[in-house]
TORKOL-4160 file (C-alpha; in steps of 0.2 Angstrom, whole numbers, padded with zeros to 4 digits, m for minus):
338
<pt num="1" X="m0239" Y="m0361" Z="0192"/>
<pt num="2" X="m0228" Y="m0349" Z="0182"/>
<pt num="3" X="m0210" Y="m0354" Z="0178"/>
<pt num="4" X="m0197" Y="m0346" Z="0189"/>
<pt num="5" X="m0187" Y="m0332" Z="0181"/>
<pt num="6" X="m0169" Y="m0335" Z="0175"/>
<pt num="7" X="m0163" Y="m0321" Z="0186"/>
<pt num="8" X="m0171" Y="m0312" Z="0200"/>
<pt num="9" X="m0164" Y="m0296" Z="0208"/>
<pt num="10" X="m0171" Y="m0291" Z="0225"/>
<pt num="11" X="m0169" Y="m0275" Z="0235"/>
<pt num="12" X="m0151" Y="m0273" Z="0227"/>
<pt num="13" X="m0141" Y="m0259" Z="0236"/>
<pt num="14" X="m0123" Y="m0255" Z="0231"/>
<pt num="15" X="m0113" Y="m0242" Z="0241"/>
<pt num="16" X="m0095" Y="m0236" Z="0239"/>
<pt num="17" X="m0085" Y="m0229" Z="0254"/>
<pt num="18" X="m0076" Y="m0213" Z="0249"/>
<pt num="19" X="m0067" Y="m0199" Z="0258"/>
<pt num="20" X="m0082" Y="m0189" Z="0256"/>
<pt num="21" X="m0094" Y="m0202" Z="0263"/>
<pt num="22" X="m0105" Y="m0216" Z="0257"/>
<pt num="23" X="m0111" Y="m0215" Z="0239"/>
<pt num="24" X="m0127" Y="m0224" Z="0237"/>
<pt num="25" X="m0125" Y="m0229" Z="0218"/>
<pt num="26" X="m0139" Y="m0242" Z="0218"/>
<pt num="27" X="m0153" Y="m0241" Z="0231"/>
<pt num="28" X="m0167" Y="m0254" Z="0232"/>
<pt num="29" X="m0167" Y="m0260" Z="0214"/>
<pt num="30" X="m0178" Y="m0275" Z="0210"/>
<pt num="31" X="m0182" Y="m0284" Z="0193"/>
<pt num="32" X="m0182" Y="m0301" Z="0185"/>
<pt num="33" X="m0176" Y="m0308" Z="0168"/>
<pt num="34" X="m0186" Y="m0323" Z="0161"/>
<pt num="35" X="m0178" Y="m0336" Z="0149"/>
<pt num="36" X="m0178" Y="m0329" Z="0131"/>
<pt num="37" X="m0183" Y="m0312" Z="0137"/>
<pt num="38" X="m0175" Y="m0295" Z="0134"/>
<pt num="39" X="m0176" Y="m0283" Z="0148"/>
<pt num="40" X="m0168" Y="m0265" Z="0146"/>
<pt num="41" X="m0162" Y="m0254" Z="0160"/>
<pt num="42" X="m0163" Y="m0236" Z="0154"/>
<pt num="43" X="m0157" Y="m0219" Z="0162"/>
<pt num="44" X="m0145" Y="m0205" Z="0161"/>
<pt num="45" X="m0127" Y="m0207" Z="0165"/>
<pt num="46" X="m0125" Y="m0209" Z="0183"/>
<pt num="47" X="m0142" Y="m0217" Z="0186"/>
<pt num="48" X="m0135" Y="m0233" Z="0192"/>
<pt num="49" X="m0137" Y="m0244" Z="0176"/>
<pt num="50" X="m0119" Y="m0250" Z="0174"/>
<pt num="51" X="m0116" Y="m0252" Z="0193"/>
<pt num="52" X="m0132" Y="m0263" Z="0194"/>
<pt num="53" X="m0125" Y="m0274" Z="0180"/>
<pt num="54" X="m0108" Y="m0275" Z="0188"/>
<pt num="55" X="m0116" Y="m0279" Z="0205"/>
<pt num="56" X="m0124" Y="m0295" Z="0198"/>
<pt num="57" X="m0107" Y="m0303" Z="0195"/>
<pt num="58" X="m0098" Y="m0293" Z="0209"/>
<pt num="59" X="m0086" Y="m0286" Z="0196"/>
<pt num="60" X="m0078" Y="m0273" Z="0208"/>
<pt num="61" X="m0060" Y="m0273" Z="0214"/>
<pt num="62" X="m0054" Y="m0271" Z="0232"/>
<pt num="63" X="m0049" Y="m0253" Z="0228"/>
<pt num="64" X="m0067" Y="m0249" Z="0224"/>
<pt num="65" X="m0073" Y="m0252" Z="0242"/>
<pt num="66" X="m0090" Y="m0258" Z="0237"/>
<pt num="67" X="m0103" Y="m0265" Z="0248"/>
<pt num="68" X="m0117" Y="m0275" Z="0240"/>
<pt num="69" X="m0133" Y="m0280" Z="0249"/>
<pt num="70" X="m0150" Y="m0288" Z="0244"/>
<pt num="71" X="m0152" Y="m0304" Z="0234"/>
<pt num="72" X="m0147" Y="m0309" Z="0216"/>
<pt num="73" X="m0155" Y="m0326" Z="0213"/>
<pt num="74" X="m0150" Y="m0337" Z="0198"/>
<pt num="75" X="m0162" Y="m0351" Z="0194"/>
<pt num="76" X="m0154" Y="m0366" Z="0187"/>
<pt num="77" X="m0160" Y="m0378" Z="0174"/>
<pt num="78" X="m0162" Y="m0391" Z="0188"/>
<pt num="79" X="m0174" Y="m0380" Z="0198"/>
<pt num="80" X="m0160" Y="m0375" Z="0210"/>
<pt num="81" X="m0158" Y="m0357" Z="0216"/>
<pt num="82" X="m0141" Y="m0349" Z="0220"/>
<pt num="83" X="m0139" Y="m0331" Z="0228"/>
<pt num="84" X="m0124" Y="m0324" Z="0218"/>
<pt num="85" X="m0121" Y="m0312" Z="0233"/>
<pt num="86" X="m0117" Y="m0327" Z="0245"/>
<pt num="87" X="m0107" Y="m0338" Z="0233"/>
<pt num="88" X="m0089" Y="m0339" Z="0237"/>
<pt num="89" X="m0077" Y="m0332" Z="0224"/>
<pt num="90" X="m0072" Y="m0348" Z="0216"/>
<pt num="91" X="m0090" Y="m0353" Z="0213"/>
<pt num="92" X="m0094" Y="m0336" Z="0206"/>
<pt num="93" X="m0079" Y="m0337" Z="0194"/>
<pt num="94" X="m0088" Y="m0353" Z="0187"/>
<pt num="95" X="m0104" Y="m0343" Z="0185"/>
<pt num="96" X="m0095" Y="m0328" Z="0176"/>
<pt num="97" X="m0094" Y="m0332" Z="0157"/>
<pt num="98" X="m0102" Y="m0350" Z="0159"/>
<pt num="99" X="m0119" Y="m0345" Z="0164"/>
<pt num="100" X="m0119" Y="m0326" Z="0164"/>
<pt num="101" X="m0108" Y="m0317" Z="0151"/>
<pt num="102" X="m0105" Y="m0298" Z="0149"/>
<pt num="103" X="m0102" Y="m0287" Z="0134"/>
<pt num="104" X="m0095" Y="m0270" Z="0139"/>
<pt num="105" X="m0097" Y="m0254" Z="0130"/>
<pt num="106" X="m0078" Y="m0252" Z="0125"/>
<pt num="107" X="m0071" Y="m0267" Z="0117"/>
<pt num="108" X="m0054" Y="m0258" Z="0115"/>
<pt num="109" X="m0052" Y="m0258" Z="0134"/>
<pt num="110" X="m0059" Y="m0276" Z="0136"/>
<pt num="111" X="m0048" Y="m0285" Z="0123"/>
<pt num="112" X="m0030" Y="m0289" Z="0127"/>
<pt num="113" X="m0019" Y="m0280" Z="0114"/>
<pt num="114" X="m0005" Y="m0293" Z="0115"/>
<pt num="115" X="m0015" Y="m0308" Z="0111"/>
<pt num="116" X="m0024" Y="m0313" Z="0095"/>
<pt num="117" X="m0043" Y="m0314" Z="0094"/>
<pt num="118" X="m0042" Y="m0333" Z="0093"/>
<pt num="119" X="m0032" Y="m0334" Z="0108"/>
<pt num="120" X="m0044" Y="m0324" Z="0118"/>
<pt num="121" X="m0059" Y="m0334" Z="0113"/>
<pt num="122" X="m0050" Y="m0351" Z="0116"/>
<pt num="123" X="m0045" Y="m0345" Z="0133"/>
<pt num="124" X="m0064" Y="m0343" Z="0138"/>
<pt num="125" X="m0068" Y="m0361" Z="0131"/>
<pt num="126" X="m0053" Y="m0369" Z="0140"/>
<pt num="127" X="m0058" Y="m0361" Z="0156"/>
<pt num="128" X="m0076" Y="m0365" Z="0157"/>
<pt num="129" X="m0077" Y="m0380" Z="0145"/>
<pt num="130" X="m0061" Y="m0390" Z="0147"/>
<pt num="131" X="m0069" Y="m0406" Z="0139"/>
<pt num="132" X="m0070" Y="m0396" Z="0122"/>
<pt num="133" X="m0052" Y="m0389" Z="0123"/>
<pt num="134" X="m0046" Y="m0400" Z="0110"/>
<pt num="135" X="m0058" Y="m0392" Z="0097"/>
<pt num="136" X="m0056" Y="m0374" Z="0104"/>
<pt num="137" X="m0047" Y="m0368" Z="0088"/>
<pt num="138" X="m0062" Y="m0374" Z="0077"/>
<pt num="139" X="m0074" Y="m0367" Z="0090"/>
<pt num="140" X="m0066" Y="m0350" Z="0089"/>
<pt num="141" X="m0068" Y="m0349" Z="0070"/>
<pt num="142" X="m0086" Y="m0355" Z="0071"/>
<pt num="143" X="m0090" Y="m0342" Z="0084"/>
<pt num="144" X="m0083" Y="m0328" Z="0073"/>
<pt num="145" X="m0093" Y="m0334" Z="0059"/>
<pt num="146" X="m0109" Y="m0334" Z="0070"/>
<pt num="147" X="m0106" Y="m0316" Z="0074"/>
<pt num="148" X="m0104" Y="m0311" Z="0056"/>
<pt num="149" X="m0086" Y="m0308" Z="0054"/>
<pt num="150" X="m0080" Y="m0312" Z="0036"/>
<pt num="151" X="m0066" Y="m0324" Z="0033"/>
<pt num="152" X="m0065" Y="m0330" Z="0051"/>
<pt num="153" X="m0051" Y="m0342" Z="0047"/>
<pt num="154" X="m0040" Y="m0327" Z="0044"/>
<pt num="155" X="m0047" Y="m0315" Z="0057"/>
<pt num="156" X="m0044" Y="m0328" Z="0071"/>
<pt num="157" X="m0026" Y="m0324" Z="0070"/>
<pt num="158" X="m0028" Y="m0305" Z="0070"/>
<pt num="159" X="m0024" Y="m0293" Z="0084"/>
<pt num="160" X="m0037" Y="m0281" Z="0091"/>
<pt num="161" X="m0029" Y="m0266" Z="0083"/>
<pt num="162" X="m0031" Y="m0274" Z="0066"/>
<pt num="163" X="m0050" Y="m0274" Z="0067"/>
<pt num="164" X="m0062" Y="m0260" Z="0066"/>
<pt num="165" X="m0073" Y="m0254" Z="0081"/>
<pt num="166" X="m0088" Y="m0264" Z="0075"/>
<pt num="167" X="m0078" Y="m0280" Z="0072"/>
<pt num="168" X="m0070" Y="m0278" Z="0089"/>
<pt num="169" X="m0087" Y="m0277" Z="0097"/>
<pt num="170" X="m0092" Y="m0293" Z="0087"/>
<pt num="171" X="m0077" Y="m0302" Z="0094"/>
<pt num="172" X="m0083" Y="m0297" Z="0112"/>
<pt num="173" X="m0100" Y="m0305" Z="0108"/>
<pt num="174" X="m0091" Y="m0320" Z="0102"/>
<pt num="175" X="m0081" Y="m0322" Z="0118"/>
<pt num="176" X="m0096" Y="m0319" Z="0128"/>
<pt num="177" X="m0105" Y="m0333" Z="0119"/>
<pt num="178" X="m0091" Y="m0345" Z="0119"/>
<pt num="179" X="m0097" Y="m0354" Z="0134"/>
<pt num="180" X="m0115" Y="m0354" Z="0129"/>
<pt num="181" X="m0122" Y="m0343" Z="0144"/>
<pt num="182" X="m0140" Y="m0343" Z="0149"/>
<pt num="183" X="m0140" Y="m0324" Z="0152"/>
<pt num="184" X="m0131" Y="m0311" Z="0142"/>
<pt num="185" X="m0128" Y="m0293" Z="0150"/>
<pt num="186" X="m0125" Y="m0280" Z="0136"/>
<pt num="187" X="m0119" Y="m0264" Z="0144"/>
<pt num="188" X="m0121" Y="m0250" Z="0131"/>
<pt num="189" X="m0113" Y="m0261" Z="0118"/>
<pt num="190" X="m0116" Y="m0249" Z="0103"/>
<pt num="191" X="m0111" Y="m0233" Z="0112"/>
<pt num="192" X="m0094" Y="m0230" Z="0102"/>
<pt num="193" X="m0101" Y="m0236" Z="0085"/>
<pt num="194" X="m0109" Y="m0226" Z="0071"/>
<pt num="195" X="m0127" Y="m0229" Z="0067"/>
<pt num="196" X="m0125" Y="m0241" Z="0053"/>
<pt num="197" X="m0114" Y="m0253" Z="0063"/>
<pt num="198" X="m0125" Y="m0250" Z="0078"/>
<pt num="199" X="m0140" Y="m0256" Z="0069"/>
<pt num="200" X="m0130" Y="m0272" Z="0064"/>
<pt num="201" X="m0125" Y="m0276" Z="0081"/>
<pt num="202" X="m0143" Y="m0274" Z="0088"/>
<pt num="203" X="m0149" Y="m0286" Z="0074"/>
<pt num="204" X="m0135" Y="m0298" Z="0079"/>
<pt num="205" X="m0140" Y="m0298" Z="0097"/>
<pt num="206" X="m0158" Y="m0301" Z="0094"/>
<pt num="207" X="m0154" Y="m0315" Z="0082"/>
<pt num="208" X="m0142" Y="m0323" Z="0093"/>
<pt num="209" X="m0154" Y="m0322" Z="0108"/>
<pt num="210" X="m0168" Y="m0330" Z="0098"/>
<pt num="211" X="m0157" Y="m0344" Z="0091"/>
<pt num="212" X="m0149" Y="m0348" Z="0108"/>
<pt num="213" X="m0164" Y="m0345" Z="0119"/>
<pt num="214" X="m0154" Y="m0334" Z="0131"/>
<pt num="215" X="m0160" Y="m0320" Z="0142"/>
<pt num="216" X="m0154" Y="m0303" Z="0138"/>
<pt num="217" X="m0151" Y="m0288" Z="0150"/>
<pt num="218" X="m0148" Y="m0273" Z="0139"/>
<pt num="219" X="m0142" Y="m0257" Z="0147"/>
<pt num="220" X="m0143" Y="m0241" Z="0137"/>
<pt num="221" X="m0148" Y="m0222" Z="0138"/>
<pt num="222" X="m0156" Y="m0223" Z="0121"/>
<pt num="223" X="m0175" Y="m0226" Z="0122"/>
<pt num="224" X="m0175" Y="m0228" Z="0103"/>
<pt num="225" X="m0165" Y="m0244" Z="0104"/>
<pt num="226" X="m0176" Y="m0250" Z="0118"/>
<pt num="227" X="m0191" Y="m0250" Z="0106"/>
<pt num="228" X="m0182" Y="m0261" Z="0094"/>
<pt num="229" X="m0175" Y="m0275" Z="0106"/>
<pt num="230" X="m0183" Y="m0275" Z="0123"/>
<pt num="231" X="m0199" Y="m0284" Z="0130"/>
<pt num="232" X="m0199" Y="m0275" Z="0146"/>
<pt num="233" X="m0191" Y="m0259" Z="0152"/>
<pt num="234" X="m0184" Y="m0254" Z="0169"/>
<pt num="235" X="m0181" Y="m0235" Z="0170"/>
<pt num="236" X="m0168" Y="m0229" Z="0183"/>
<pt num="237" X="m0165" Y="m0212" Z="0191"/>
<pt num="238" X="m0152" Y="m0208" Z="0205"/>
<pt num="239" X="m0150" Y="m0226" Z="0209"/>
<pt num="240" X="m0169" Y="m0231" Z="0210"/>
<pt num="241" X="m0181" Y="m0239" Z="0198"/>
<pt num="242" X="m0194" Y="m0225" Z="0194"/>
<pt num="243" X="m0204" Y="m0235" Z="0182"/>
<pt num="244" X="m0206" Y="m0252" Z="0175"/>
<pt num="245" X="m0217" Y="m0262" Z="0163"/>
<pt num="246" X="m0219" Y="m0269" Z="0145"/>
<pt num="247" X="m0210" Y="m0259" Z="0132"/>
<pt num="248" X="m0225" Y="m0255" Z="0121"/>
<pt num="249" X="m0235" Y="m0248" Z="0136"/>
<pt num="250" X="m0221" Y="m0237" Z="0143"/>
<pt num="251" X="m0216" Y="m0230" Z="0126"/>
<pt num="252" X="m0234" Y="m0226" Z="0122"/>
<pt num="253" X="m0240" Y="m0219" Z="0139"/>
<pt num="254" X="m0226" Y="m0216" Z="0152"/>
<pt num="255" X="m0232" Y="m0215" Z="0170"/>
<pt num="256" X="m0217" Y="m0206" Z="0177"/>
<pt num="257" X="m0212" Y="m0188" Z="0173"/>
<pt num="258" X="m0194" Y="m0194" Z="0171"/>
<pt num="259" X="m0198" Y="m0207" Z="0158"/>
<pt num="260" X="m0208" Y="m0194" Z="0148"/>
<pt num="261" X="m0194" Y="m0182" Z="0149"/>
<pt num="262" X="m0182" Y="m0196" Z="0142"/>
<pt num="263" X="m0194" Y="m0199" Z="0128"/>
<pt num="264" X="m0195" Y="m0180" Z="0124"/>
<pt num="265" X="m0176" Y="m0179" Z="0123"/>
<pt num="266" X="m0177" Y="m0188" Z="0107"/>
<pt num="267" X="m0175" Y="m0177" Z="0092"/>
<pt num="268" X="m0191" Y="m0173" Z="0082"/>
<pt num="269" X="m0193" Y="m0166" Z="0065"/>
<pt num="270" X="m0203" Y="m0151" Z="0064"/>
<pt num="271" X="m0208" Y="m0141" Z="0048"/>
<pt num="272" X="m0209" Y="m0122" Z="0046"/>
<pt num="273" X="m0220" Y="m0112" Z="0034"/>
<pt num="274" X="m0206" Y="m0111" Z="0021"/>
<pt num="275" X="m0206" Y="m0129" Z="0019"/>
<pt num="276" X="m0189" Y="m0131" Z="0028"/>
<pt num="277" X="m0187" Y="m0143" Z="0042"/>
<pt num="278" X="m0177" Y="m0143" Z="0058"/>
<pt num="279" X="m0173" Y="m0156" Z="0072"/>
<pt num="280" X="m0178" Y="m0151" Z="0089"/>
<pt num="281" X="m0172" Y="m0157" Z="0106"/>
<pt num="282" X="m0180" Y="m0155" Z="0123"/>
<pt num="283" X="m0167" Y="m0157" Z="0136"/>
<pt num="284" X="m0171" Y="m0161" Z="0154"/>
<pt num="285" X="m0168" Y="m0145" Z="0164"/>
<pt num="286" X="m0155" Y="m0147" Z="0178"/>
<pt num="287" X="m0144" Y="m0162" Z="0182"/>
<pt num="288" X="m0146" Y="m0179" Z="0191"/>
<pt num="289" X="m0141" Y="m0177" Z="0210"/>
<pt num="290" X="m0124" Y="m0184" Z="0216"/>
<pt num="291" X="m0126" Y="m0201" Z="0225"/>
<pt num="292" X="m0120" Y="m0192" Z="0241"/>
<pt num="293" X="m0132" Y="m0178" Z="0240"/>
<pt num="294" X="m0149" Y="m0187" Z="0238"/>
<pt num="295" X="m0163" Y="m0178" Z="0246"/>
<pt num="296" X="m0179" Y="m0185" Z="0254"/>
<pt num="297" X="m0194" Y="m0188" Z="0244"/>
<pt num="298" X="m0194" Y="m0190" Z="0225"/>
<pt num="299" X="m0177" Y="m0188" Z="0218"/>
<pt num="300" X="m0183" Y="m0181" Z="0202"/>
<pt num="301" X="m0193" Y="m0168" Z="0210"/>
<pt num="302" X="m0180" Y="m0154" Z="0208"/>
<pt num="303" X="m0181" Y="m0156" Z="0189"/>
<pt num="304" X="m0199" Y="m0161" Z="0188"/>
<pt num="305" X="m0212" Y="m0149" Z="0180"/>
<pt num="306" X="m0226" Y="m0158" Z="0190"/>
<pt num="307" X="m0218" Y="m0158" Z="0207"/>
<pt num="308" X="m0227" Y="m0151" Z="0222"/>
<pt num="309" X="m0224" Y="m0150" Z="0241"/>
<pt num="310" X="m0230" Y="m0168" Z="0245"/>
<pt num="311" X="m0217" Y="m0175" Z="0232"/>
<pt num="312" X="m0203" Y="m0170" Z="0244"/>
<pt num="313" X="m0211" Y="m0173" Z="0260"/>
<pt num="314" X="m0207" Y="m0192" Z="0262"/>
<pt num="315" X="m0199" Y="m0206" Z="0252"/>
<pt num="316" X="m0210" Y="m0212" Z="0238"/>
<pt num="317" X="m0212" Y="m0231" Z="0235"/>
<pt num="318" X="m0214" Y="m0240" Z="0219"/>
<pt num="319" X="m0233" Y="m0240" Z="0216"/>
<pt num="320" X="m0240" Y="m0255" Z="0207"/>
<pt num="321" X="m0251" Y="m0249" Z="0193"/>
<pt num="322" X="m0255" Y="m0266" Z="0185"/>
<pt num="323" X="m0248" Y="m0280" Z="0195"/>
<pt num="324" X="m0252" Y="m0293" Z="0182"/>
<pt num="325" X="m0242" Y="m0284" Z="0169"/>
<pt num="326" X="m0228" Y="m0279" Z="0181"/>
<pt num="327" X="m0232" Y="m0260" Z="0178"/>
<pt num="328" X="m0226" Y="m0249" Z="0192"/>
<pt num="329" X="m0221" Y="m0231" Z="0194"/>
<pt num="330" X="m0212" Y="m0221" Z="0208"/>
<pt num="331" X="m0224" Y="m0206" Z="0206"/>
<pt num="332" X="m0238" Y="m0201" Z="0217"/>
<pt num="333" X="m0246" Y="m0190" Z="0203"/>
<pt num="334" X="m0245" Y="m0204" Z="0190"/>
<pt num="335" X="m0264" Y="m0203" Z="0187"/>
<pt num="336" X="m0262" Y="m0184" Z="0183"/>
<pt num="337" X="m0251" Y="m0188" Z="0168"/>
<pt num="338" X="m0259" Y="m0186" Z="0151"/>
């Protein structure tokens, strides 16, 4: 009998009520994250990646007018299972930070500018680990050292504006790790960073995950990053999962036209006869549909070079290609892809 996954998302549907009607931001998403595993959710802006992450911990305010359906099952160390969508708010607050922590893409918006770095780390420790409150100062320094911040004894007294963007992101990681969570959700944590700092943050996340045995849910639009860090990939488009499987298989041979299009968007170096070289981009024609304007059938069909009449005739399910490996595609022409 296989061990239960750490987190299981089943038929997740997140909708927002607006003046223009209901927006179906996430529509029937399902995936799982095992202990010690990295799962990447990939897609263009507006595909539903971040809304999926926020739905897991119900991080929407009352003004968002969000409705979340489905099941989000968190498997405990003792074998117990809790559905995070049915937990009362006080119980869910205990899960946030202590068992599941989140790193958002903009540390400047997440860190409080009027409190020092140390105060913000200590707050997380005192909230979720009261027994260790007496040594929270020492723990804050140690966490900053763990995430690679030099001179942590001095930096712990700094304010967010006194740190660089890369250092602020490391502080966010330190806060997320303060309560030793079992699952870390990283929502495009390297978006605002230059490529050198981006690589450092990626290595840091991989090292911390391996050292602590955490599960990692990594959200990105960059397939190049996926190849470096993820064990499995979930490709989303217009609120749905369109392809999923092991990272190496998907990068080597995608079985959905959208996944292939994302791969072809990466710049490639081509050489001319004169010996000079140029970087070429192959953008995806068109734009993703708005959540309120989703048409029947395949949602990628209006942008797909392989689309035919039957692609838009009826809703297309996620087709299992290799059940043992979890490979699936939401494309009825997946066998025709080269």
